[in-house]
All heavy atoms as TSV, in Angstrom:
chain	resi	resn	atom	element	x	y	z
A	1	MET	N	N	11.765	7.463	-8.334
A	1	MET	CA	C	10.491	7.290	-7.650
A	1	MET	C	C	9.402	6.890	-8.641
A	1	MET	O	O	8.555	6.091	-8.316
A	1	MET	CB	C	10.124	8.599	-6.934
A	1	MET	CG	C	8.906	8.496	-6.094
A	1	MET	SD	S	9.236	7.600	-4.588
A	1	MET	CE	C	8.040	8.276	-3.541
A	2	ALA	N	N	9.430	7.421	-9.836
A	2	ALA	CA	C	8.409	7.095	-10.837
A	2	ALA	C	C	8.463	5.626	-11.213
A	2	ALA	O	O	7.424	4.994	-11.410
A	2	ALA	CB	C	8.571	7.975	-12.068
A	3	SER	N	N	9.675	5.061	-11.318
A	3	SER	CA	C	9.779	3.650	-11.674
A	3	SER	C	C	9.237	2.769	-10.554
A	3	SER	O	O	8.661	1.715	-10.816
A	3	SER	CB	C	11.217	3.281	-12.013
A	3	SER	OG	O	12.045	3.436	-10.893
A	4	ASP	N	N	9.398	3.207	-9.285
A	4	ASP	CA	C	8.824	2.473	-8.158
A	4	ASP	C	C	7.302	2.479	-8.232
A	4	ASP	O	O	6.655	1.464	-7.998
A	4	ASP	CB	C	9.269	3.077	-6.825
A	4	ASP	CG	C	10.745	2.854	-6.548
A	4	ASP	OD1	O	11.353	1.980	-7.183
A	4	ASP	OD2	O	11.276	3.570	-5.683
A	5	ALA	N	N	6.738	3.638	-8.552
A	5	ALA	CA	C	5.283	3.752	-8.673
A	5	ALA	C	C	4.797	2.913	-9.844
A	5	ALA	O	O	3.770	2.238	-9.734
A	5	ALA	CB	C	4.875	5.211	-8.848
A	6	ASN	N	N	5.530	2.931	-10.962
A	6	ASN	CA	C	5.154	2.104	-12.123
A	6	ASN	C	C	5.117	0.632	-11.732
A	6	ASN	O	O	4.166	-0.078	-12.061
A	6	ASN	CB	C	6.129	2.292	-13.280
A	6	ASN	CG	C	5.920	3.572	-14.041
A	6	ASN	OD1	O	4.901	4.224	-13.911
A	6	ASN	ND2	N	6.906	3.951	-14.827
A	7	ALA	N	N	6.146	0.175	-11.042
A	7	ALA	CA	C	6.231	-1.230	-10.652
A	7	ALA	C	C	5.121	-1.594	-9.673
A	7	ALA	O	O	4.510	-2.657	-9.797
A	7	ALA	CB	C	7.594	-1.516	-10.047
A	8	ALA	N	N	4.851	-0.718	-8.714
A	8	ALA	CA	C	3.817	-0.999	-7.723
A	8	ALA	C	C	2.437	-1.055	-8.369
A	8	ALA	O	O	1.652	-1.971	-8.096
A	8	ALA	CB	C	3.848	0.072	-6.625
A	9	VAL	N	N	2.144	-0.089	-9.215
A	9	VAL	CA	C	0.840	-0.062	-9.892
A	9	VAL	C	C	0.689	-1.276	-10.797
A	9	VAL	O	O	-0.360	-1.928	-10.810
A	9	VAL	CB	C	0.649	1.250	-10.680
A	9	VAL	CG1	C	-0.582	1.182	-11.579
A	9	VAL	CG2	C	0.542	2.432	-9.731
A	10	LYS	N	N	1.742	-1.610	-11.520
A	10	LYS	CA	C	1.692	-2.785	-12.390
A	10	LYS	C	C	1.414	-4.043	-11.577
A	10	LYS	O	O	0.563	-4.858	-11.954
A	10	LYS	CB	C	3.006	-2.923	-13.157
A	10	LYS	CG	C	3.010	-4.064	-14.142
A	10	LYS	CD	C	4.306	-4.125	-14.931
A	10	LYS	CE	C	4.255	-5.308	-15.893
A	10	LYS	NZ	N	5.468	-5.457	-16.651
A	11	MET	N	N	2.103	-4.204	-10.446
A	11	MET	CA	C	1.901	-5.376	-9.609
A	11	MET	C	C	0.482	-5.428	-9.048
A	11	MET	O	O	-0.159	-6.479	-9.048
A	11	MET	CB	C	2.901	-5.388	-8.454
A	11	MET	CG	C	2.741	-6.596	-7.560
A	11	MET	SD	S	3.321	-6.367	-5.867
A	11	MET	CE	C	2.509	-4.902	-5.344
A	12	LEU	N	N	-0.030	-4.291	-8.579
A	12	LEU	CA	C	-1.379	-4.248	-8.030
A	12	LEU	C	C	-2.427	-4.601	-9.081
A	12	LEU	O	O	-3.371	-5.347	-8.810
A	12	LEU	CB	C	-1.665	-2.872	-7.434
A	12	LEU	CG	C	-0.903	-2.536	-6.157
A	12	LEU	CD1	C	-1.034	-1.050	-5.825
A	12	LEU	CD2	C	-1.392	-3.385	-5.002
A	13	LEU	N	N	-2.252	-4.066	-10.280
A	13	LEU	CA	C	-3.204	-4.361	-11.357
A	13	LEU	C	C	-3.138	-5.821	-11.774
A	13	LEU	O	O	-4.175	-6.459	-12.006
A	13	LEU	CB	C	-2.948	-3.450	-12.556
A	13	LEU	CG	C	-3.275	-1.967	-12.345
A	13	LEU	CD1	C	-2.783	-1.136	-13.523
A	13	LEU	CD2	C	-4.763	-1.766	-12.123
A	14	GLU	N	N	-1.927	-6.366	-11.846
A	14	GLU	CA	C	-1.777	-7.777	-12.203
A	14	GLU	C	C	-2.376	-8.677	-11.125
A	14	GLU	O	O	-3.042	-9.662	-11.440
A	14	GLU	CB	C	-0.304	-8.125	-12.423
A	14	GLU	CG	C	0.258	-7.575	-13.710
A	14	GLU	CD	C	1.746	-7.818	-13.872
A	14	GLU	OE1	O	2.384	-8.372	-12.949
A	14	GLU	OE2	O	2.282	-7.446	-14.931
A	15	THR	N	N	-2.157	-8.327	-9.867
A	15	THR	CA	C	-2.704	-9.109	-8.759
A	15	THR	C	C	-4.234	-9.108	-8.795
A	15	THR	O	O	-4.866	-10.118	-8.519
A	15	THR	CB	C	-2.205	-8.554	-7.413
A	15	THR	OG1	O	-0.782	-8.616	-7.396
A	15	THR	CG2	C	-2.761	-9.335	-6.241
A	16	ALA	N	N	-4.801	-7.966	-9.153
A	16	ALA	CA	C	-6.257	-7.844	-9.235
A	16	ALA	C	C	-6.792	-8.353	-10.568
A	16	ALA	O	O	-7.999	-8.340	-10.788
A	16	ALA	CB	C	-6.668	-6.394	-9.036
A	17	ASN	N	N	-5.883	-8.781	-11.460
A	17	ASN	CA	C	-6.258	-9.273	-12.788
A	17	ASN	C	C	-7.050	-8.219	-13.568
A	17	ASN	O	O	-8.078	-8.522	-14.176
A	17	ASN	CB	C	-7.037	-10.591	-12.683
A	17	ASN	CG	C	-7.028	-11.352	-13.981
A	17	ASN	OD1	O	-6.113	-11.214	-14.792
A	17	ASN	ND2	N	-8.049	-12.155	-14.199
A	18	LEU	N	N	-6.558	-6.975	-13.501
A	18	LEU	CA	C	-7.205	-5.864	-14.195
A	18	LEU	C	C	-6.345	-5.382	-15.348
A	18	LEU	O	O	-5.117	-5.369	-15.265
A	18	LEU	CB	C	-7.430	-4.697	-13.228
A	18	LEU	CG	C	-8.381	-4.954	-12.075
A	18	LEU	CD1	C	-8.366	-3.776	-11.118
A	18	LEU	CD2	C	-9.783	-5.204	-12.589
A	19	THR	N	N	-7.009	-4.984	-16.412
A	19	THR	CA	C	-6.340	-4.401	-17.566
A	19	THR	C	C	-6.842	-2.971	-17.712
A	19	THR	O	O	-8.054	-2.733	-17.687
A	19	THR	CB	C	-6.659	-5.196	-18.848
A	19	THR	OG1	O	-6.310	-6.560	-18.634
A	19	THR	CG2	C	-5.900	-4.637	-20.031
A	20	VAL	N	N	-5.922	-2.035	-17.844
A	20	VAL	CA	C	-6.296	-0.629	-17.986
A	20	VAL	C	C	-5.589	-0.040	-19.208
A	20	VAL	O	O	-4.593	-0.579	-19.681
A	20	VAL	CB	C	-5.940	0.195	-16.727
A	20	VAL	CG1	C	-6.691	-0.314	-15.512
A	20	VAL	CG2	C	-4.451	0.180	-16.464
A	21	SER	N	N	-6.121	1.077	-19.669
A	21	SER	CA	C	-5.498	1.758	-20.799
A	21	SER	C	C	-4.212	2.440	-20.349
A	21	SER	O	O	-3.955	2.587	-19.147
A	21	SER	CB	C	-6.461	2.806	-21.371
A	21	SER	OG	O	-6.621	3.873	-20.455
A	22	GLU	N	N	-3.418	2.880	-21.313
A	22	GLU	CA	C	-2.179	3.595	-20.978
A	22	GLU	C	C	-2.482	4.886	-20.229
A	22	GLU	O	O	-1.747	5.275	-19.321
A	22	GLU	CB	C	-1.384	3.890	-22.250
A	22	GLU	CG	C	-0.757	2.661	-22.860
A	22	GLU	CD	C	0.070	2.984	-24.089
A	22	GLU	OE1	O	0.552	4.133	-24.206
A	22	GLU	OE2	O	0.241	2.083	-24.921
A	23	GLU	N	N	-3.570	5.542	-20.609
A	23	GLU	CA	C	-3.968	6.787	-19.948
A	23	GLU	C	C	-4.342	6.522	-18.487
A	23	GLU	O	O	-3.918	7.252	-17.582
A	23	GLU	CB	C	-5.151	7.415	-20.674
A	23	GLU	CG	C	-5.615	8.727	-20.081
A	23	GLU	CD	C	-6.803	9.310	-20.821
A	23	GLU	OE1	O	-7.100	8.887	-21.950
A	23	GLU	OE2	O	-7.438	10.206	-20.244
A	24	GLU	N	N	-5.116	5.468	-18.241
A	24	GLU	CA	C	-5.486	5.120	-16.874
A	24	GLU	C	C	-4.253	4.722	-16.061
A	24	GLU	O	O	-4.112	5.120	-14.902
A	24	GLU	CB	C	-6.488	3.968	-16.869
A	24	GLU	CG	C	-7.863	4.349	-17.377
A	24	GLU	CD	C	-8.765	3.146	-17.561
A	24	GLU	OE1	O	-8.298	2.121	-18.098
A	24	GLU	OE2	O	-9.949	3.249	-17.164
A	25	PHE	N	N	-3.359	3.960	-16.680
A	25	PHE	CA	C	-2.133	3.559	-15.992
A	25	PHE	C	C	-1.319	4.779	-15.581
A	25	PHE	O	O	-0.798	4.844	-14.468
A	25	PHE	CB	C	-1.302	2.631	-16.883
A	25	PHE	CG	C	-0.083	2.084	-16.193
A	25	PHE	CD1	C	-0.181	1.007	-15.331
A	25	PHE	CD2	C	1.165	2.658	-16.398
A	25	PHE	CE1	C	0.934	0.505	-14.677
A	25	PHE	CE2	C	2.289	2.169	-15.754
A	25	PHE	CZ	C	2.172	1.082	-14.894
A	26	ALA	N	N	-1.233	5.764	-16.452
A	26	ALA	CA	C	-0.492	6.990	-16.146
A	26	ALA	C	C	-1.130	7.735	-14.971
A	26	ALA	O	O	-0.425	8.244	-14.093
A	26	ALA	CB	C	-0.421	7.887	-17.372
A	27	ILE	N	N	-2.446	7.768	-14.942
A	27	ILE	CA	C	-3.151	8.436	-13.839
A	27	ILE	C	C	-2.894	7.689	-12.535
A	27	ILE	O	O	-2.603	8.304	-11.501
A	27	ILE	CB	C	-4.656	8.535	-14.141
A	27	ILE	CG1	C	-4.901	9.511	-15.300
A	27	ILE	CG2	C	-5.444	8.976	-12.901
A	27	ILE	CD1	C	-6.310	9.478	-15.868
A	28	PHE	N	N	-2.999	6.356	-12.568
A	28	PHE	CA	C	-2.753	5.557	-11.367
A	28	PHE	C	C	-1.318	5.735	-10.882
A	28	PHE	O	O	-1.055	5.851	-9.683
A	28	PHE	CB	C	-3.023	4.077	-11.620
A	28	PHE	CG	C	-4.469	3.733	-11.839
A	28	PHE	CD1	C	-4.816	2.682	-12.665
A	28	PHE	CD2	C	-5.488	4.446	-11.236
A	28	PHE	CE1	C	-6.142	2.338	-12.870
A	28	PHE	CE2	C	-6.824	4.122	-11.434
A	28	PHE	CZ	C	-7.152	3.057	-12.252
A	29	THR	N	N	-0.375	5.733	-11.808
A	29	THR	CA	C	1.037	5.883	-11.457
A	29	THR	C	C	1.302	7.248	-10.831
A	29	THR	O	O	2.077	7.364	-9.882
A	29	THR	CB	C	1.914	5.678	-12.703
A	29	THR	OG1	O	1.673	4.371	-13.220
A	29	THR	CG2	C	3.379	5.816	-12.382
A	30	GLU	N	N	0.653	8.271	-11.342
A	30	GLU	CA	C	0.837	9.624	-10.814
A	30	GLU	C	C	0.247	9.757	-9.407
A	30	GLU	O	O	0.829	10.405	-8.540
A	30	GLU	CB	C	0.173	10.637	-11.746
A	30	GLU	CG	C	0.351	12.072	-11.321
A	30	GLU	CD	C	-0.303	13.039	-12.285
A	30	GLU	OE1	O	-0.306	12.763	-13.494
A	30	GLU	OE2	O	-0.813	14.071	-11.811
A	31	SER	N	N	-0.905	9.132	-9.176
A	31	SER	CA	C	-1.575	9.293	-7.883
A	31	SER	C	C	-1.119	8.274	-6.839
A	31	SER	O	O	-1.378	8.459	-5.644
A	31	SER	CB	C	-3.092	9.212	-8.052
A	31	SER	OG	O	-3.478	7.961	-8.573
A	32	TYR	N	N	-0.427	7.216	-7.248
A	32	TYR	CA	C	-0.035	6.156	-6.318
A	32	TYR	C	C	0.790	6.660	-5.126
A	32	TYR	O	O	0.473	6.308	-3.980
A	32	TYR	CB	C	0.715	5.030	-7.042
A	32	TYR	CG	C	1.190	3.964	-6.088
A	32	TYR	CD1	C	0.318	3.001	-5.613
A	32	TYR	CD2	C	2.504	3.946	-5.629
A	32	TYR	CE1	C	0.730	2.037	-4.713
A	32	TYR	CE2	C	2.924	2.988	-4.721
A	32	TYR	CZ	C	2.037	2.035	-4.271
A	32	TYR	OH	O	2.455	1.095	-3.372
A	33	PRO	N	N	1.839	7.471	-5.317
A	33	PRO	CA	C	2.630	7.908	-4.148
A	33	PRO	C	C	1.798	8.660	-3.107
A	33	PRO	O	O	2.003	8.483	-1.901
A	33	PRO	CB	C	3.706	8.816	-4.749
A	33	PRO	CG	C	3.816	8.373	-6.166
A	33	PRO	CD	C	2.431	7.957	-6.572
A	34	ILE	N	N	0.850	9.453	-3.557
A	34	ILE	CA	C	-0.011	10.194	-2.627
A	34	ILE	C	C	-0.909	9.229	-1.867
A	34	ILE	O	O	-1.019	9.293	-0.644
A	34	ILE	CB	C	-0.853	11.241	-3.383
A	34	ILE	CG1	C	0.062	12.288	-4.015
A	34	ILE	CG2	C	-1.877	11.905	-2.467
A	34	ILE	CD1	C	-0.607	13.155	-5.048
A	35	LEU	N	N	-1.545	8.311	-2.584
A	35	LEU	CA	C	-2.435	7.340	-1.949
A	35	LEU	C	C	-1.677	6.425	-0.992
A	35	LEU	O	O	-2.152	6.100	0.088
A	35	LEU	CB	C	-3.168	6.519	-3.009
A	35	LEU	CG	C	-4.151	7.292	-3.878
A	35	LEU	CD1	C	-4.667	6.419	-5.008
A	35	LEU	CD2	C	-5.289	7.823	-3.041
A	36	ARG	N	N	-0.466	6.012	-1.396
A	36	ARG	CA	C	0.357	5.149	-0.539
A	36	ARG	C	C	0.715	5.880	0.745
A	36	ARG	O	O	0.667	5.321	1.843
A	36	ARG	CB	C	1.626	4.739	-1.292
A	36	ARG	CG	C	2.585	3.850	-0.522
A	36	ARG	CD	C	2.071	2.447	-0.431
A	36	ARG	NE	N	1.458	2.252	0.876
A	36	ARG	CZ	C	0.693	1.220	1.204
A	36	ARG	NH1	N	0.418	0.293	0.330
A	36	ARG	NH2	N	0.175	1.116	2.400
A	37	SER	N	N	1.075	7.143	0.637
A	37	SER	CA	C	1.420	7.953	1.798
A	37	SER	C	C	0.223	8.102	2.733
A	37	SER	O	O	0.357	8.005	3.956
A	37	SER	CB	C	1.913	9.321	1.345
A	37	SER	OG	O	2.092	10.172	2.433
A	38	GLN	N	N	-0.952	8.342	2.168
A	38	GLN	CA	C	-2.157	8.478	2.981
A	38	GLN	C	C	-2.487	7.162	3.683
A	38	GLN	O	O	-2.865	7.154	4.855
A	38	GLN	CB	C	-3.330	8.944	2.120
A	38	GLN	CG	C	-3.166	10.369	1.641
A	38	GLN	CD	C	-4.198	10.761	0.602
A	38	GLN	OE1	O	-4.780	9.922	-0.089
A	38	GLN	NE2	N	-4.446	12.060	0.490
A	39	ALA	N	N	-2.362	6.043	2.979
A	39	ALA	CA	C	-2.626	4.739	3.582
A	39	ALA	C	C	-1.617	4.450	4.696
A	39	ALA	O	O	-1.986	3.938	5.761
A	39	ALA	CB	C	-2.576	3.643	2.528
A	40	ASP	N	N	-0.358	4.785	4.480
A	40	ASP	CA	C	0.668	4.583	5.506
A	40	ASP	C	C	0.371	5.419	6.751
A	40	ASP	O	O	0.685	5.012	7.864
A	40	ASP	CB	C	2.055	4.927	4.970
A	40	ASP	CG	C	2.555	3.911	3.957
A	40	ASP	OD1	O	1.997	2.800	3.886
A	40	ASP	OD2	O	3.516	4.247	3.220
A	41	GLY	N	N	-0.233	6.586	6.553
A	41	GLY	CA	C	-0.576	7.461	7.667
A	41	GLY	C	C	-1.655	6.890	8.570
A	41	GLY	O	O	-1.829	7.326	9.705
A	42	LEU	N	N	-2.394	5.891	8.077
A	42	LEU	CA	C	-3.437	5.266	8.881
A	42	LEU	C	C	-2.884	4.241	9.858
A	42	LEU	O	O	-3.586	3.820	10.776
A	42	LEU	CB	C	-4.469	4.586	7.965
A	42	LEU	CG	C	-5.256	5.518	7.045
A	42	LEU	CD1	C	-6.115	4.688	6.102
A	42	LEU	CD2	C	-6.109	6.487	7.843
A	43	TYR	N	N	-1.637	3.845	9.694
A	43	TYR	CA	C	-1.014	2.853	10.563
A	43	TYR	C	C	-0.646	3.505	11.888
A	43	TYR	O	O	0.110	4.470	11.930
A	43	TYR	CB	C	0.223	2.261	9.887
A	43	TYR	CG	C	0.977	1.299	10.757
A	43	TYR	CD1	C	0.399	0.097	11.145
A	43	TYR	CD2	C	2.257	1.588	11.210
A	43	TYR	CE1	C	1.081	-0.795	11.966
A	43	TYR	CE2	C	2.945	0.707	12.020
A	43	TYR	CZ	C	2.352	-0.480	12.400
A	43	TYR	OH	O	3.027	-1.347	13.212
A	44	LEU	N	N	-1.195	2.976	12.969
A	44	LEU	CA	C	-0.936	3.516	14.300
A	44	LEU	C	C	-0.337	2.410	15.172
A	44	LEU	O	O	-1.059	1.652	15.820
A	44	LEU	CB	C	-2.230	4.044	14.921
A	44	LEU	CG	C	-2.963	5.124	14.118
A	44	LEU	CD1	C	-4.316	5.421	14.741
A	44	LEU	CD2	C	-2.116	6.384	14.026
A	45	PRO	N	N	0.996	2.299	15.189
A	45	PRO	CA	C	1.634	1.202	15.917
A	45	PRO	C	C	1.311	1.190	17.413
A	45	PRO	O	O	1.321	0.134	18.034
A	45	PRO	CB	C	3.124	1.406	15.665
A	45	PRO	CG	C	3.266	2.787	15.169
A	45	PRO	CD	C	1.958	3.185	14.583
A	46	GLN	N	N	0.999	2.336	17.989
A	46	GLN	CA	C	0.686	2.380	19.414
A	46	GLN	C	C	-0.619	1.650	19.743
A	46	GLN	O	O	-0.877	1.323	20.898
A	46	GLN	CB	C	0.661	3.827	19.934
A	46	GLN	CG	C	-0.503	4.657	19.429
A	46	GLN	CD	C	-0.246	5.365	18.120
A	46	GLN	OE1	O	0.627	4.992	17.353
A	46	GLN	NE2	N	-1.018	6.405	17.841
A	47	LEU	N	N	-1.439	1.371	18.735
A	47	LEU	CA	C	-2.695	0.658	18.959
A	47	LEU	C	C	-2.601	-0.822	18.617
A	47	LEU	O	O	-3.601	-1.538	18.667
A	47	LEU	CB	C	-3.808	1.299	18.115
A	47	LEU	CG	C	-4.114	2.772	18.420
A	47	LEU	CD1	C	-5.202	3.280	17.495
A	47	LEU	CD2	C	-4.501	2.952	19.870
A	48	GLU	N	N	-1.413	-1.287	18.301
A	48	GLU	CA	C	-1.217	-2.661	17.859
A	48	GLU	C	C	-1.741	-3.695	18.854
A	48	GLU	O	O	-2.271	-4.740	18.463
A	48	GLU	CB	C	0.268	-2.900	17.584
A	48	GLU	CG	C	0.561	-4.161	16.842
A	48	GLU	CD	C	2.007	-4.188	16.403
A	48	GLU	OE1	O	2.402	-3.335	15.584
A	48	GLU	OE2	O	2.736	-5.062	16.895
A	49	HIS	N	N	-1.625	-3.436	20.142
A	49	HIS	CA	C	-2.008	-4.416	21.152
A	49	HIS	C	C	-3.395	-4.161	21.734
A	49	HIS	O	O	-3.795	-4.823	22.692
A	49	HIS	CB	C	-0.957	-4.469	22.265
A	49	HIS	CG	C	0.403	-4.837	21.743
A	49	HIS	ND1	N	0.713	-6.106	21.297
A	49	HIS	CD2	C	1.513	-4.094	21.549
A	49	HIS	CE1	C	1.955	-6.127	20.871
A	49	HIS	NE2	N	2.473	-4.922	21.013
A	50	GLU	N	N	-4.136	-3.227	21.162
A	50	GLU	CA	C	-5.494	-2.941	21.621
A	50	GLU	C	C	-6.483	-3.869	20.930
A	50	GLU	O	O	-6.326	-4.198	19.756
A	50	GLU	CB	C	-5.869	-1.485	21.314
A	50	GLU	CG	C	-5.058	-0.460	22.055
A	50	GLU	CD	C	-5.365	-0.421	23.537
A	50	GLU	OE1	O	-6.526	-0.673	23.924
A	50	GLU	OE2	O	-4.436	-0.152	24.320
A	51	ALA	N	N	-7.494	-4.272	21.650
A	51	ALA	CA	C	-8.550	-5.096	21.056
A	51	ALA	C	C	-9.433	-4.213	20.171
A	51	ALA	O	O	-9.713	-3.054	20.519
A	51	ALA	CB	C	-9.388	-5.719	22.159
A	52	PRO	N	N	-9.872	-4.728	19.034
A	52	PRO	CA	C	-10.735	-3.924	18.165
A	52	PRO	C	C	-12.118	-3.749	18.795
A	52	PRO	O	O	-12.600	-4.612	19.541
A	52	PRO	CB	C	-10.819	-4.748	16.882
A	52	PRO	CG	C	-10.485	-6.132	17.284
A	52	PRO	CD	C	-9.577	-6.034	18.462
A	53	ALA	N	N	-12.746	-2.631	18.507
A	53	ALA	CA	C	-14.096	-2.388	19.002
A	53	ALA	C	C	-15.074	-3.259	18.232
A	53	ALA	O	O	-14.958	-3.417	17.024
A	53	ALA	CB	C	-14.451	-0.914	18.814
A	54	VAL	N	N	-16.032	-3.848	18.942
A	54	VAL	CA	C	-17.019	-4.697	18.269
A	54	VAL	C	C	-18.238	-3.906	17.848
A	54	VAL	O	O	-19.082	-4.391	17.095
A	54	VAL	CB	C	-17.440	-5.889	19.162
A	54	VAL	CG1	C	-16.268	-6.840	19.357
A	54	VAL	CG2	C	-17.969	-5.422	20.499
A	55	SER	N	N	-18.353	-2.676	18.343
A	55	SER	CA	C	-19.447	-1.801	17.912
A	55	SER	C	C	-18.947	-0.359	17.939
A	55	SER	O	O	-17.924	-0.049	18.527
A	55	SER	CB	C	-20.675	-1.967	18.809
A	55	SER	OG	O	-20.361	-1.526	20.115
A	56	PHE	N	N	-19.707	0.503	17.303
A	56	PHE	CA	C	-19.329	1.912	17.214
A	56	PHE	C	C	-20.549	2.760	17.463
A	56	PHE	O	O	-21.590	2.576	16.829
A	56	PHE	CB	C	-18.750	2.210	15.823
A	56	PHE	CG	C	-18.493	3.665	15.574
A	56	PHE	CD1	C	-17.439	4.318	16.210
A	56	PHE	CD2	C	-19.305	4.401	14.730
A	56	PHE	CE1	C	-17.206	5.675	16.004
A	56	PHE	CE2	C	-19.076	5.746	14.513
A	56	PHE	CZ	C	-18.015	6.377	15.147
A	57	ASP	N	N	-20.452	3.662	18.404
A	57	ASP	CA	C	-21.541	4.591	18.706
A	57	ASP	C	C	-21.074	5.985	18.319
A	57	ASP	O	O	-20.269	6.602	19.035
A	57	ASP	CB	C	-21.893	4.526	20.185
A	57	ASP	CG	C	-23.056	5.454	20.536
A	57	ASP	OD1	O	-23.597	6.122	19.637
A	57	ASP	OD2	O	-23.414	5.501	21.723
A	58	PRO	N	N	-21.554	6.518	17.191
A	58	PRO	CA	C	-21.081	7.845	16.749
A	58	PRO	C	C	-21.512	8.974	17.671
A	58	PRO	O	O	-20.937	10.049	17.623
A	58	PRO	CB	C	-21.714	7.986	15.364
A	58	PRO	CG	C	-22.880	7.086	15.370
A	58	PRO	CD	C	-22.523	5.947	16.286
A	59	ALA	N	N	-22.488	8.737	18.540
A	59	ALA	CA	C	-22.946	9.783	19.454
A	59	ALA	C	C	-22.138	9.799	20.743
A	59	ALA	O	O	-22.265	10.736	21.532
A	59	ALA	CB	C	-24.426	9.574	19.767
A	60	ALA	N	N	-21.312	8.804	20.976
A	60	ALA	CA	C	-20.519	8.743	22.213
A	60	ALA	C	C	-19.489	9.861	22.244
A	60	ALA	O	O	-18.961	10.262	21.217
A	60	ALA	CB	C	-19.836	7.394	22.318
A	61	GLU	N	N	-19.231	10.340	23.423
A	61	GLU	CA	C	-18.235	11.413	23.565
A	61	GLU	C	C	-17.051	10.942	24.341
A	61	GLU	O	O	-17.022	10.161	25.169
A	61	GLU	CB	C	-18.862	12.618	24.251
A	61	GLU	CG	C	-19.879	13.276	23.353
A	61	GLU	CD	C	-20.447	14.537	23.988
A	61	GLU	OE1	O	-19.777	15.175	24.828
A	61	GLU	OE2	O	-21.568	14.868	23.646
């Protein structure tokens, strides 16, 4: 799993054209699986065919 996180972080940093220190890379690699899991949790396939809201009213119930 660590090698997967290393590869993913390396690819993301290269894609963004960013250079980080070894210490920063280690931190990113350690936190990547948690962040990836949280991002995956935001995917709601049951809403795939719903139209997006064009406005948001935080007071609506």
